[in-house]
PyMOL Python script that loads the backbone (N, CA, C, O; Angstrom):
from pymol import cmd

cmd.read_pdbstr("""\
ATOM      1  N   MET A   1      40.968 -33.310 105.975  1.00  0.00           N
ATOM      2  CA  MET A   1      40.413 -33.343 104.764  1.00  0.00           C
ATOM      3  C   MET A   1      41.024 -33.549 103.239  1.00  0.00           C
ATOM      4  O   MET A   1      41.494 -32.592 102.624  1.00  0.00           O
ATOM      5  N   SER A   2      40.988 -34.541 102.827  1.00  0.00           N
ATOM      6  CA  SER A   2      40.672 -34.448 101.692  1.00  0.00           C
ATOM      7  C   SER A   2      41.866 -34.120 100.489  1.00  0.00           C
ATOM      8  O   SER A   2      41.942 -32.894 100.405  1.00  0.00           O
ATOM      9  N   GLN A   3      42.650 -34.657  99.705  1.00  0.00           N
ATOM     10  CA  GLN A   3      43.464 -33.831  99.261  1.00  0.00           C
ATOM     11  C   GLN A   3      42.665 -33.505  97.590  1.00  0.00           C
ATOM     12  O   GLN A   3      42.535 -34.549  96.950  1.00  0.00           O
ATOM     13  N   ARG A   4      42.162 -32.273  96.884  1.00  0.00           N
ATOM     14  CA  ARG A   4      41.859 -32.159  95.810  1.00  0.00           C
ATOM     15  C   ARG A   4      42.881 -32.025  95.059  1.00  0.00           C
ATOM     16  O   ARG A   4      44.018 -31.871  95.506  1.00  0.00           O
ATOM     17  N   PHE A   5      42.588 -32.069  93.823  1.00  0.00           N
ATOM     18  CA  PHE A   5      43.354 -32.218  92.142  1.00  0.00           C
ATOM     19  C   PHE A   5      42.431 -30.658  91.353  1.00  0.00           C
ATOM     20  O   PHE A   5      41.238 -30.357  91.336  1.00  0.00           O
ATOM     21  N   CYS A   6      44.118 -29.725  90.583  1.00  0.00           N
ATOM     22  CA  CYS A   6      43.863 -28.777  89.873  1.00  0.00           C
ATOM     23  C   CYS A   6      42.712 -29.314  88.775  1.00  0.00           C
ATOM     24  O   CYS A   6      42.670 -30.491  88.415  1.00  0.00           O
ATOM     25  N   GLU A   7      41.854 -28.361  88.332  1.00  0.00           N
ATOM     26  CA  GLU A   7      40.738 -28.856  87.039  1.00  0.00           C
ATOM     27  C   GLU A   7      41.812 -28.771  86.299  1.00  0.00           C
ATOM     28  O   GLU A   7      41.550 -29.766  85.623  1.00  0.00           O
ATOM     29  N   ILE A   8      42.711 -28.440  85.910  1.00  0.00           N
ATOM     30  CA  ILE A   8      43.211 -27.899  84.456  1.00  0.00           C
ATOM     31  C   ILE A   8      44.591 -28.684  84.178  1.00  0.00           C
ATOM     32  O   ILE A   8      44.935 -29.123  83.080  1.00  0.00           O
ATOM     33  N   CYS A   9      45.394 -28.788  85.513  1.00  0.00           N
ATOM     34  CA  CYS A   9      46.644 -29.462  85.172  1.00  0.00           C
ATOM     35  C   CYS A   9      46.629 -30.898  85.548  1.00  0.00           C
ATOM     36  O   CYS A   9      47.436 -31.719  85.113  1.00  0.00           O
ATOM     37  N   HIS A  10      45.081 -31.314  86.890  1.00  0.00           N
ATOM     38  CA  HIS A  10      45.302 -32.580  87.958  1.00  0.00           C
ATOM     39  C   HIS A  10      46.485 -32.874  88.685  1.00  0.00           C
ATOM     40  O   HIS A  10      46.684 -34.044  89.011  1.00  0.00           O
ATOM     41  N   LYS A  11      47.361 -31.922  89.012  1.00  0.00           N
ATOM     42  CA  LYS A  11      48.350 -31.857  90.234  1.00  0.00           C
ATOM     43  C   LYS A  11      47.567 -31.323  91.845  1.00  0.00           C
ATOM     44  O   LYS A  11      46.413 -30.905  91.946  1.00  0.00           O
ATOM     45  N   PRO A  12      47.860 -31.371  92.179  1.00  0.00           N
ATOM     46  CA  PRO A  12      47.450 -31.673  93.788  1.00  0.00           C
ATOM     47  C   PRO A  12      47.123 -29.790  94.056  1.00  0.00           C
ATOM     48  O   PRO A  12      47.903 -28.901  93.713  1.00  0.00           O
ATOM     49  N   ILE A  13      45.875 -29.601  94.695  1.00  0.00           N
ATOM     50  CA  ILE A  13      45.214 -27.873  95.162  1.00  0.00           C
ATOM     51  C   ILE A  13      46.455 -27.687  96.738  1.00  0.00           C
ATOM     52  O   ILE A  13      46.534 -28.573  97.590  1.00  0.00           O
ATOM     53  N   ASP A  14      47.019 -26.792  96.778  1.00  0.00           N
ATOM     54  CA  ASP A  14      47.707 -26.850  97.912  1.00  0.00           C
ATOM     55  C   ASP A  14      46.754 -26.765  99.347  1.00  0.00           C
ATOM     56  O   ASP A  14      45.642 -26.296  99.588  1.00  0.00           O
ATOM     57  N   GLU A  15      47.494 -27.269  99.926  1.00  0.00           N
ATOM     58  CA  GLU A  15      46.555 -27.477 101.586  1.00  0.00           C
ATOM     59  C   GLU A  15      46.488 -26.364 102.084  1.00  0.00           C
ATOM     60  O   GLU A  15      45.574 -26.579 102.880  1.00  0.00           O
ATOM     61  N   GLU A  16      46.737 -25.401 102.220  1.00  0.00           N
ATOM     62  CA  GLU A  16      45.817 -23.672 103.016  1.00  0.00           C
ATOM     63  C   GLU A  16      45.057 -23.892 102.104  1.00  0.00           C
ATOM     64  O   GLU A  16      44.028 -24.539 102.300  1.00  0.00           O
ATOM     65  N   ARG A  17      45.547 -23.166 100.301  1.00  0.00           N
ATOM     66  CA  ARG A  17      44.595 -22.849  98.999  1.00  0.00           C
ATOM     67  C   ARG A  17      43.732 -23.452  99.226  1.00  0.00           C
ATOM     68  O   ARG A  17      42.929 -22.686  98.693  1.00  0.00           O
ATOM     69  N   ALA A  18      42.794 -24.668  99.786  1.00  0.00           N
ATOM     70  CA  ALA A  18      42.236 -25.619  99.915  1.00  0.00           C
ATOM     71  C   ALA A  18      41.188 -24.609 100.590  1.00  0.00           C
ATOM     72  O   ALA A  18      40.112 -24.126 100.237  1.00  0.00           O
ATOM     73  N   GLU A  19      41.914 -24.528 101.599  1.00  0.00           N
ATOM     74  CA  GLU A  19      41.003 -24.234 102.782  1.00  0.00           C
ATOM     75  C   GLU A  19      40.744 -22.603 102.879  1.00  0.00           C
ATOM     76  O   GLU A  19      39.824 -21.814 103.092  1.00  0.00           O
ATOM     77  N   ALA A  20      41.927 -22.613 102.630  1.00  0.00           N
ATOM     78  CA  ALA A  20      40.848 -20.897 102.736  1.00  0.00           C
ATOM     79  C   ALA A  20      40.234 -20.706 101.037  1.00  0.00           C
ATOM     80  O   ALA A  20      40.682 -19.606 100.715  1.00  0.00           O
ATOM     81  N   LEU A  21      39.812 -20.999 100.404  1.00  0.00           N
ATOM     82  CA  LEU A  21      38.454 -20.592  99.368  1.00  0.00           C
ATOM     83  C   LEU A  21      38.558 -22.541  99.283  1.00  0.00           C
ATOM     84  O   LEU A  21      39.372 -23.165  98.601  1.00  0.00           O
ATOM     85  N   PRO A  22      37.897 -22.910  99.837  1.00  0.00           N
ATOM     86  CA  PRO A  22      36.937 -24.203  99.956  1.00  0.00           C
ATOM     87  C   PRO A  22      36.426 -24.356  98.402  1.00  0.00           C
ATOM     88  O   PRO A  22      36.162 -25.557  98.333  1.00  0.00           O
ATOM     89  N   ASP A  23      36.206 -23.899  97.393  1.00  0.00           N
ATOM     90  CA  ASP A  23      35.272 -23.931  96.281  1.00  0.00           C
ATOM     91  C   ASP A  23      36.208 -23.875  95.599  1.00  0.00           C
ATOM     92  O   ASP A  23      35.703 -24.379  94.596  1.00  0.00           O
ATOM     93  N   THR A  24      37.331 -23.634  95.285  1.00  0.00           N
ATOM     94  CA  THR A  24      38.505 -23.617  94.666  1.00  0.00           C
ATOM     95  C   THR A  24      38.472 -24.822  93.761  1.00  0.00           C
ATOM     96  O   THR A  24      37.988 -25.917  94.047  1.00  0.00           O
ATOM     97  N   GLN A  25      39.106 -24.443  92.525  1.00  0.00           N
ATOM     98  CA  GLN A  25      39.210 -26.049  91.630  1.00  0.00           C
ATOM     99  C   GLN A  25      40.555 -25.581  90.815  1.00  0.00           C
ATOM    100  O   GLN A  25      40.928 -26.112  89.769  1.00  0.00           O
ATOM    101  N   LEU A  26      41.013 -24.833  91.270  1.00  0.00           N
ATOM    102  CA  LEU A  26      42.207 -24.806  90.280  1.00  0.00           C
ATOM    103  C   LEU A  26      44.068 -24.449  91.713  1.00  0.00           C
ATOM    104  O   LEU A  26      44.189 -23.866  92.790  1.00  0.00           O
ATOM    105  N   CYS A  27      44.716 -24.958  91.100  1.00  0.00           N
ATOM    106  CA  CYS A  27      46.290 -24.645  91.608  1.00  0.00           C
ATOM    107  C   CYS A  27      46.774 -23.811  91.832  1.00  0.00           C
ATOM    108  O   CYS A  27      47.537 -24.763  91.667  1.00  0.00           O
ATOM    109  N   MET A  28      47.197 -22.975  92.051  1.00  0.00           N
ATOM    110  CA  MET A  28      47.838 -21.598  92.651  1.00  0.00           C
ATOM    111  C   MET A  28      48.429 -20.936  91.211  1.00  0.00           C
ATOM    112  O   MET A  28      48.642 -19.763  90.906  1.00  0.00           O
ATOM    113  N   GLU A  29      48.583 -22.055  90.544  1.00  0.00           N
ATOM    114  CA  GLU A  29      49.121 -20.960  89.171  1.00  0.00           C
ATOM    115  C   GLU A  29      48.564 -21.031  87.786  1.00  0.00           C
ATOM    116  O   GLU A  29      48.871 -20.701  86.640  1.00  0.00           O
ATOM    117  N   HIS A  30      47.367 -21.759  88.598  1.00  0.00           N
ATOM    118  CA  HIS A  30      45.818 -21.689  87.140  1.00  0.00           C
ATOM    119  C   HIS A  30      45.257 -20.982  87.658  1.00  0.00           C
ATOM    120  O   HIS A  30      44.730 -20.123  86.951  1.00  0.00           O
ATOM    121  N   ALA A  31      45.075 -20.916  88.841  1.00  0.00           N
ATOM    122  CA  ALA A  31      44.642 -19.644  89.962  1.00  0.00           C
ATOM    123  C   ALA A  31      44.622 -18.055  88.736  1.00  0.00           C
ATOM    124  O   ALA A  31      43.827 -17.258  88.238  1.00  0.00           O
ATOM    125  N   VAL A  32      46.073 -18.378  88.770  1.00  0.00           N
ATOM    126  CA  VAL A  32      46.632 -16.794  88.749  1.00  0.00           C
ATOM    127  C   VAL A  32      46.404 -16.693  87.223  1.00  0.00           C
ATOM    128  O   VAL A  32      45.369 -16.266  86.711  1.00  0.00           O
ATOM    129  N   GLU A  33      47.154 -17.000  86.765  1.00  0.00           N
ATOM    130  CA  GLU A  33      46.566 -17.607  85.481  1.00  0.00           C
ATOM    131  C   GLU A  33      45.217 -17.121  84.784  1.00  0.00           C
ATOM    132  O   GLU A  33      44.942 -16.428  83.804  1.00  0.00           O
ATOM    133  N   ALA A  34      44.546 -17.779  85.709  1.00  0.00           N
ATOM    134  CA  ALA A  34      42.495 -17.910  85.325  1.00  0.00           C
ATOM    135  C   ALA A  34      42.131 -15.551  85.193  1.00  0.00           C
ATOM    136  O   ALA A  34      41.272 -15.033  84.480  1.00  0.00           O
ATOM    137  N   ARG A  35      42.815 -15.024  85.835  1.00  0.00           N
ATOM    138  CA  ARG A  35      43.053 -13.097  86.535  1.00  0.00           C
ATOM    139  C   ARG A  35      42.937 -12.496  84.413  1.00  0.00           C
ATOM    140  O   ARG A  35      42.587 -11.322  84.297  1.00  0.00           O
ATOM    141  N   LYS A  36      43.199 -13.233  83.072  1.00  0.00           N
ATOM    142  CA  LYS A  36      43.693 -12.811  82.611  1.00  0.00           C
ATOM    143  C   LYS A  36      42.556 -13.305  81.914  1.00  0.00           C
ATOM    144  O   LYS A  36      42.488 -12.806  80.791  1.00  0.00           O
ATOM    145  N   TYR A  37      41.492 -14.231  82.210  1.00  0.00           N
ATOM    146  CA  TYR A  37      40.198 -13.912  81.565  1.00  0.00           C
ATOM    147  C   TYR A  37      38.803 -13.190  83.109  1.00  0.00           C
ATOM    148  O   TYR A  37      37.639 -13.350  82.740  1.00  0.00           O
ATOM    149  N   GLY A  38      38.899 -12.698  84.180  1.00  0.00           N
ATOM    150  CA  GLY A  38      38.045 -12.735  85.396  1.00  0.00           C
ATOM    151  C   GLY A  38      38.197 -13.373  86.162  1.00  0.00           C
ATOM    152  O   GLY A  38      37.572 -13.430  87.221  1.00  0.00           O
ATOM    153  N   GLY A  39      39.313 -14.188  85.711  1.00  0.00           N
ATOM    154  CA  GLY A  39      39.444 -14.979  87.633  1.00  0.00           C
ATOM    155  C   GLY A  39      37.941 -16.001  87.714  1.00  0.00           C
ATOM    156  O   GLY A  39      36.807 -16.052  87.237  1.00  0.00           O
ATOM    157  N   GLU A  40      38.827 -16.712  88.649  1.00  0.00           N
ATOM    158  CA  GLU A  40      37.956 -18.476  88.777  1.00  0.00           C
ATOM    159  C   GLU A  40      36.789 -18.094  88.676  1.00  0.00           C
ATOM    160  O   GLU A  40      36.254 -18.486  87.639  1.00  0.00           O
ATOM    161  N   PHE A  41      35.604 -16.941  89.915  1.00  0.00           N
ATOM    162  CA  PHE A  41      34.987 -16.829  89.729  1.00  0.00           C
ATOM    163  C   PHE A  41      34.270 -15.453  89.606  1.00  0.00           C
ATOM    164  O   PHE A  41      35.164 -14.647  89.348  1.00  0.00           O
ATOM    165  N   LEU A  42      33.180 -14.864  89.664  1.00  0.00           N
ATOM    166  CA  LEU A  42      32.555 -14.121  89.279  1.00  0.00           C
ATOM    167  C   LEU A  42      31.897 -13.560  90.774  1.00  0.00           C
ATOM    168  O   LEU A  42      31.636 -14.423  91.612  1.00  0.00           O
ATOM    169  N   LEU A  43      31.641 -12.168  91.093  1.00  0.00           N
ATOM    170  CA  LEU A  43      31.796 -11.561  92.745  1.00  0.00           C
ATOM    171  C   LEU A  43      30.739 -10.935  92.048  1.00  0.00           C
ATOM    172  O   LEU A  43      30.971 -10.603  90.885  1.00  0.00           O
ATOM    173  N   SER A  44      28.986 -10.580  92.803  1.00  0.00           N
ATOM    174  CA  SER A  44      28.627  -9.661  92.592  1.00  0.00           C
ATOM    175  C   SER A  44      27.872  -9.390  94.124  1.00  0.00           C
ATOM    176  O   SER A  44      28.247 -10.055  95.090  1.00  0.00           O
ATOM    177  N   THR A  45      26.914  -8.486  94.249  1.00  0.00           N
ATOM    178  CA  THR A  45      26.715  -8.223  96.030  1.00  0.00           C
ATOM    179  C   THR A  45      25.150  -7.063  95.132  1.00  0.00           C
ATOM    180  O   THR A  45      24.756  -6.405  94.169  1.00  0.00           O
ATOM    181  N   LYS A  46      24.922  -7.559  96.341  1.00  0.00           N
ATOM    182  CA  LYS A  46      22.893  -7.110  96.332  1.00  0.00           C
ATOM    183  C   LYS A  46      22.991  -5.860  97.551  1.00  0.00           C
ATOM    184  O   LYS A  46      23.647  -6.260  98.513  1.00  0.00           O
ATOM    185  N   THR A  47      22.564  -4.674  97.684  1.00  0.00           N
ATOM    186  CA  THR A  47      21.911  -3.769  98.642  1.00  0.00           C
ATOM    187  C   THR A  47      21.061  -3.963  99.209  1.00  0.00           C
ATOM    188  O   THR A  47      20.049  -3.515  98.669  1.00  0.00           O
ATOM    189  N   GLU A  48      20.916  -4.380  99.996  1.00  0.00           N
ATOM    190  CA  GLU A  48      19.055  -4.933 100.887  1.00  0.00           C
ATOM    191  C   GLU A  48      18.929  -3.314 101.232  1.00  0.00           C
ATOM    192  O   GLU A  48      19.723  -2.563 101.799  1.00  0.00           O
ATOM    193  N   VAL A  49      16.978  -2.960 100.390  1.00  0.00           N
ATOM    194  CA  VAL A  49      16.801  -1.791 100.682  1.00  0.00           C
ATOM    195  C   VAL A  49      15.914  -2.604 102.225  1.00  0.00           C
ATOM    196  O   VAL A  49      15.541  -3.677 102.699  1.00  0.00           O
ATOM    197  N   ILE A  50      15.995  -0.744 102.515  1.00  0.00           N
ATOM    198  CA  ILE A  50      15.187  -1.565 104.376  1.00  0.00           C
ATOM    199  C   ILE A  50      14.265  -0.336 104.258  1.00  0.00           C
ATOM    200  O   ILE A  50      13.420  -0.505 105.138  1.00  0.00           O
ATOM    201  N   SER A  51      13.989   0.881 103.574  1.00  0.00           N
ATOM    202  CA  SER A  51      12.831   1.958 103.129  1.00  0.00           C
ATOM    203  C   SER A  51      11.820   1.725 102.936  1.00  0.00           C
ATOM    204  O   SER A  51      11.443   0.849 102.156  1.00  0.00           O
ATOM    205  N   LYS A  52      10.901   2.670 103.799  1.00  0.00           N
ATOM    206  CA  LYS A  52       9.435   2.484 103.033  1.00  0.00           C
ATOM    207  C   LYS A  52       8.726   2.058 101.687  1.00  0.00           C
ATOM    208  O   LYS A  52       9.017   2.978 100.921  1.00  0.00           O
ATOM    209  N   GLN A  53       8.392   1.667 101.387  1.00  0.00           N
ATOM    210  CA  GLN A  53       7.793   1.517  99.885  1.00  0.00           C
ATOM    211  C   GLN A  53       6.998   2.578  99.556  1.00  0.00           C
ATOM    212  O   GLN A  53       6.038   2.973 100.218  1.00  0.00           O
ATOM    213  N   GLY A  54       7.601   3.262  98.029  1.00  0.00           N
ATOM    214  CA  GLY A  54       7.256   4.372  97.689  1.00  0.00           C
ATOM    215  C   GLY A  54       7.965   6.302  98.687  1.00  0.00           C
ATOM    216  O   GLY A  54       7.839   7.521  98.567  1.00  0.00           O
ATOM    217  N   SER A  55       8.800   5.059  99.734  1.00  0.00           N
ATOM    218  CA  SER A  55       9.268   6.682 100.440  1.00  0.00           C
ATOM    219  C   SER A  55      10.424   7.120  99.670  1.00  0.00           C
ATOM    220  O   SER A  55      11.329   6.356  99.334  1.00  0.00           O
ATOM    221  N   LEU A  56      10.362   8.856  99.287  1.00  0.00           N
ATOM    222  CA  LEU A  56      11.670   9.678  98.793  1.00  0.00           C
ATOM    223  C   LEU A  56      13.480   8.921  99.214  1.00  0.00           C
ATOM    224  O   LEU A  56      14.439   8.657  98.488  1.00  0.00           O
ATOM    225  N   LYS A  57      13.240   8.789 100.776  1.00  0.00           N
ATOM    226  CA  LYS A  57      14.607   8.649 101.464  1.00  0.00           C
ATOM    227  C   LYS A  57      14.695   7.276 101.374  1.00  0.00           C
ATOM    228  O   LYS A  57      13.833   6.476 101.738  1.00  0.00           O
ATOM    229  N   LYS A  58      15.689   7.048 100.913  1.00  0.00           N
ATOM    230  CA  LYS A  58      15.921   5.484 101.088  1.00  0.00           C
ATOM    231  C   LYS A  58      17.499   5.010 101.974  1.00  0.00           C
ATOM    232  O   LYS A  58      18.594   5.570 102.035  1.00  0.00           O
ATOM    233  N   ASN A  59      16.871   3.502 102.678  1.00  0.00           N
ATOM    234  CA  ASN A  59      17.620   3.030 103.770  1.00  0.00           C
ATOM    235  C   ASN A  59      18.008   2.274 103.147  1.00  0.00           C
ATOM    236  O   ASN A  59      17.413   1.877 102.145  1.00  0.00           O
ATOM    237  N   TYR A  60      18.895   1.925 103.456  1.00  0.00           N
ATOM    238  CA  TYR A  60      20.008   0.519 103.242  1.00  0.00           C
ATOM    239  C   TYR A  60      20.277   0.066 104.251  1.00  0.00           C
ATOM    240  O   TYR A  60      20.589   0.634 105.297  1.00  0.00           O
ATOM    241  N   GLY A  61      20.185  -0.920 104.036  1.00  0.00           N
ATOM    242  CA  GLY A  61      20.694  -2.100 105.483  1.00  0.00           C
ATOM    243  C   GLY A  61      21.909  -2.769 104.858  1.00  0.00           C
ATOM    244  O   GLY A  61      22.748  -2.053 104.312  1.00  0.00           O
ATOM    245  N   GLY A  62      22.107  -4.428 104.906  1.00  0.00           N
ATOM    246  CA  GLY A  62      23.518  -5.465 105.056  1.00  0.00           C
ATOM    247  C   GLY A  62      23.509  -4.658 103.410  1.00  0.00           C
ATOM    248  O   GLY A  62      22.850  -3.749 102.906  1.00  0.00           O
ATOM    249  N   ILE A  63      24.747  -5.659 102.900  1.00  0.00           N
ATOM    250  CA  ILE A  63      24.360  -5.758 101.577  1.00  0.00           C
ATOM    251  C   ILE A  63      25.702  -7.628 101.510  1.00  0.00           C
ATOM    252  O   ILE A  63      26.821  -7.852 101.973  1.00  0.00           O
ATOM    253  N   SER A  64      24.624  -8.546 100.621  1.00  0.00           N
ATOM    254  CA  SER A  64      24.908  -9.938 100.308  1.00  0.00           C
ATOM    255  C   SER A  64      26.218  -9.934  99.630  1.00  0.00           C
ATOM    256  O   SER A  64      26.608  -8.774  99.499  1.00  0.00           O
ATOM    257  N   THR A  65      27.006 -10.764  99.173  1.00  0.00           N
ATOM    258  CA  THR A  65      28.026 -11.114  98.301  1.00  0.00           C
ATOM    259  C   THR A  65      27.412 -12.672  97.618  1.00  0.00           C
ATOM    260  O   THR A  65      26.723 -13.539  98.156  1.00  0.00           O
ATOM    261  N   SER A  66      27.993 -12.589  96.200  1.00  0.00           N
ATOM    262  CA  SER A  66      27.674 -14.229  95.871  1.00  0.00           C
ATOM    263  C   SER A  66      28.278 -14.279  95.178  1.00  0.00           C
ATOM    264  O   SER A  66      28.407 -13.274  94.478  1.00  0.00           O
ATOM    265  N   GLN A  67      29.239 -15.723  94.819  1.00  0.00           N
ATOM    266  CA  GLN A  67      30.294 -16.148  94.061  1.00  0.00           C
ATOM    267  C   GLN A  67      29.976 -17.218  92.708  1.00  0.00           C
ATOM    268  O   GLN A  67      29.314 -18.229  92.942  1.00  0.00           O
ATOM    269  N   GLN A  68      30.365 -17.010  91.596  1.00  0.00           N
ATOM    270  CA  GLN A  68      29.232 -18.021  90.496  1.00  0.00           C
ATOM    271  C   GLN A  68      30.875 -18.538  90.293  1.00  0.00           C
ATOM    272  O   GLN A  68      31.813 -17.779  90.536  1.00  0.00           O
ATOM    273  N   ARG A  69      31.053 -19.886  89.832  1.00  0.00           N
ATOM    274  CA  ARG A  69      32.180 -20.307  88.943  1.00  0.00           C
ATOM    275  C   ARG A  69      31.782 -19.194  87.307  1.00  0.00           C
ATOM    276  O   ARG A  69      30.706 -18.876  86.801  1.00  0.00           O
ATOM    277  N   ASN A  70      33.441 -18.842  86.859  1.00  0.00           N
ATOM    278  CA  ASN A  70      33.437 -18.608  85.601  1.00  0.00           C
ATOM    279  C   ASN A  70      33.718 -20.222  84.459  1.00  0.00           C
ATOM    280  O   ASN A  70      34.560 -21.105  84.291  1.00  0.00           O
ATOM    281  N   THR A  71      32.495 -19.826  83.974  1.00  0.00           N
ATOM    282  CA  THR A  71      32.717 -21.375  83.296  1.00  0.00           C
ATOM    283  C   THR A  71      33.380 -21.576  81.959  1.00  0.00           C
ATOM    284  O   THR A  71      33.679 -22.594  81.334  1.00  0.00           O
ATOM    285  N   LYS A  72      33.583 -19.658  81.594  1.00  0.00           N
ATOM    286  CA  LYS A  72      33.976 -19.569  80.674  1.00  0.00           C
ATOM    287  C   LYS A  72      35.707 -18.652  80.694  1.00  0.00           C
ATOM    288  O   LYS A  72      36.468 -18.212  79.831  1.00  0.00           O
ATOM    289  N   ALA A  73      35.694 -18.708  81.873  1.00  0.00           N
ATOM    290  CA  ALA A  73      36.936 -18.921  82.441  1.00  0.00           C
ATOM    291  C   ALA A  73      37.675 -19.982  82.242  1.00  0.00           C
ATOM    292  O   ALA A  73      38.620 -20.321  81.529  1.00  0.00           O
ATOM    293  N   MET A  74      37.207 -20.285  82.807  1.00  0.00           N
ATOM    294  CA  MET A  74      38.011 -22.209  83.130  1.00  0.00           C
ATOM    295  C   MET A  74      37.494 -22.825  82.114  1.00  0.00           C
ATOM    296  O   MET A  74      36.991 -23.789  82.690  1.00  0.00           O
ATOM    297  N   GLN A  75      37.185 -23.000  80.679  1.00  0.00           N
ATOM    298  CA  GLN A  75      36.527 -23.680  79.878  1.00  0.00           C
ATOM    299  C   GLN A  75      38.317 -22.740  78.492  1.00  0.00           C
ATOM    300  O   GLN A  75      39.098 -23.331  77.747  1.00  0.00           O
ATOM    301  N   LYS A  76      38.238 -21.803  78.690  1.00  0.00           N
ATOM    302  CA  LYS A  76      39.770 -20.899  78.334  1.00  0.00           C
ATOM    303  C   LYS A  76      41.325 -21.747  78.667  1.00  0.00           C
ATOM    304  O   LYS A  76      42.215 -22.232  77.969  1.00  0.00           O
ATOM    305  N   LEU A  77      41.071 -21.607  80.063  1.00  0.00           N
ATOM    306  CA  LEU A  77      42.141 -21.817  80.276  1.00  0.00           C
ATOM    307  C   LEU A  77      42.932 -23.888  80.220  1.00  0.00           C
ATOM    308  O   LEU A  77      44.075 -24.294  80.008  1.00  0.00           O
ATOM    309  N   LEU A  78      41.890 -24.479  80.462  1.00  0.00           N
ATOM    310  CA  LEU A  78      41.358 -25.503  79.702  1.00  0.00           C
ATOM    311  C   LEU A  78      42.508 -25.854  77.987  1.00  0.00           C
ATOM    312  O   LEU A  78      43.437 -26.591  77.656  1.00  0.00           O
ATOM    313  N   ASP A  79      41.710 -24.855  77.420  1.00  0.00           N
ATOM    314  CA  ASP A  79      41.873 -25.127  76.095  1.00  0.00           C
ATOM    315  C   ASP A  79      43.243 -24.852  75.983  1.00  0.00           C
ATOM    316  O   ASP A  79      44.015 -25.542  75.317  1.00  0.00           O
ATOM    317  N   ASP A  80      43.597 -23.735  76.701  1.00  0.00           N
ATOM    318  CA  ASP A  80      44.908 -23.528  76.503  1.00  0.00           C
ATOM    319  C   ASP A  80      46.178 -23.991  77.207  1.00  0.00           C
ATOM    320  O   ASP A  80      47.368 -23.979  76.890  1.00  0.00           O
ATOM    321  N   HIS A  81      45.441 -24.440  78.369  1.00  0.00           N
ATOM    322  CA  HIS A  81      45.969 -25.737  78.783  1.00  0.00           C
ATOM    323  C   HIS A  81      46.679 -27.533  77.951  1.00  0.00           C
ATOM    324  O   HIS A  81      47.695 -28.219  78.070  1.00  0.00           O
ATOM    325  N   ARG A  82      44.884 -27.609  76.846  1.00  0.00           N
ATOM    326  CA  ARG A  82      44.859 -28.635  75.794  1.00  0.00           C
ATOM    327  C   ARG A  82      45.950 -28.196  74.818  1.00  0.00           C
ATOM    328  O   ARG A  82      46.705 -28.997  74.268  1.00  0.00           O
ATOM    329  N   ARG A  83      45.983 -26.989  74.654  1.00  0.00           N
ATOM    330  CA  ARG A  83      46.909 -25.869  73.618  1.00  0.00           C
ATOM    331  C   ARG A  83      48.756 -26.628  73.595  1.00  0.00           C
ATOM    332  O   ARG A  83      49.405 -27.302  72.795  1.00  0.00           O
ATOM    333  N   GLN A  84      49.070 -25.850  75.354  1.00  0.00           N
ATOM    334  CA  GLN A  84      50.115 -25.596  75.500  1.00  0.00           C
ATOM    335  C   GLN A  84      50.740 -27.307  75.525  1.00  0.00           C
ATOM    336  O   GLN A  84      51.960 -27.301  75.361  1.00  0.00           O
ATOM    337  N   LYS A  85      50.203 -28.611  75.678  1.00  0.00           N
ATOM    338  CA  LYS A  85      50.378 -30.077  75.752  1.00  0.00           C
ATOM    339  C   LYS A  85      50.970 -30.615  74.637  1.00  0.00           C
ATOM    340  O   LYS A  85      51.898 -31.424  74.635  1.00  0.00           O
ATOM    341  N   GLY A  86      50.129 -29.911  73.220  1.00  0.00           N
ATOM    342  CA  GLY A  86      50.192 -30.141  72.046  1.00  0.00           C
ATOM    343  C   GLY A  86      48.934 -31.085  71.891  1.00  0.00           C
ATOM    344  O   GLY A  86      49.335 -32.240  72.027  1.00  0.00           O
ATOM    345  N   GLY A  87      47.499 -31.054  71.647  1.00  0.00           N
ATOM    346  CA  GLY A  87      46.009 -32.096  72.151  1.00  0.00           C
ATOM    347  C   GLY A  87      45.160 -31.415  72.325  1.00  0.00           C
ATOM    348  O   GLY A  87      44.067 -31.867  72.667  1.00  0.00           O
TER     349      GLY A  87
END
""", "prot")
cmd.dss("prot")
cmd.show_as("cartoon", "prot")
cmd.util.cbc("prot")
cmd.orient("prot")
């Protein structure tokens, strides 16, 4: 696996973290800091309804999950980092 770097500080992302979370773009320090803005990713779920159309009885199938990058949190982190660095 090739080395990846944090989108905020440009330090290497720990190999175990990158392997466990293939979509991450943050080092552990900034991932923890991102929690105050809702985290690196926004997670959502959708429950599949498999009952017949018009039926009063609801039957549910599986649950699918998806994640989307929390762009607002990423921008706030970047802004914080720039302020701390004086630029």
